[in-house]
N, C-alpha and C positions, 0 to 999 in steps of 0.2 A: 456429592458437597465441596465446593470451594472455598479454597484457604487463598486468602491474600498473599500477593506477591509481594517479595522483597529480594533488591538485587545484594548479589554477592561477591566481593571482588578476592579473590585469591588465585594465587601462583601456581603451577603446578611445570613438572617437566615439559620441554619444549616438545619431547619425542611423542610423549602422551596425550598433547592439545593434539599435534599432527595425526597421530592416528583418531583419536578422538574426532577429529574435522573429516577424516578420509573414511569413517565409517558410520558417522550418525550425518542422516540428511538434513543441509541445509535450516534452519529453523526450530529443529528439534534437540539442539544441544542442552537446553537449558532443562528440559522433559527430561532427556537419557542421563544427565549428573544428578537430577532431585531421585529419578527412579535409585539408582544406584548406591548414593547416601542414603535414604530410608531402608535398602536392602542392607547395607553393612550397619548402619546403626542399631537396625533390629538384631543381627548377627552379635555382636556388640555386646547389647542386653542381653542375649540367651547366652552368652560366655558370662559376663557377671555373673546371673542367675545360678549356671552350672558351677561357677567356681566357688557362690559363696554359699553353698547349697552342698559343696561336696562331702560326704561324712555323715552328714543327720542324718542317713540310712539306718538303721543298729535292728539286726537279724532279729536280735534279743525279745526287740518287741515287737514282732510278728514272726511267731511262731507257725502260724496257718499257713504262712509262705517255705517251711522247713525240707518240704518236700518236691518244692517247686512250683512255680507259676503254673504248670501247666494242669497239676492237681486240683490245685485250687481253684483255677476257671471250671475244671470239669467240678467239681462240687459245688461251683454256685448255681450251675448250671441243672444241676442235677436237684437241687434245691430248688430251682424255681419251677421245675419244668411242670410239674402236676399243678401250678395257679395259673400256669398260661391257658393249661388245655381246660381249666374249670372255666378260667374265662374268656373262653372262645368258646366252649359249648352253652355259655348263656346267655350268648348273642342274637 
């Protein structure tokens, strides 16, 4: 999917620009910076989501996990094992 490109002018420290030019091939600066910005924006969105939802989980609302997630998953797998076996036999 192609996205329309727009020019953006911003300032960065000279040493960072020099390192960028030395590291990234000529003609690849915009692509590199766009990719780095996309990754950083994703990281910031994830951090915001973590910060906004921190503490939302209440153990008392999930007693099925009191013994730990491993026991819970094992129980789920046992409860569906017979269903999977029967479904396989009907093919």
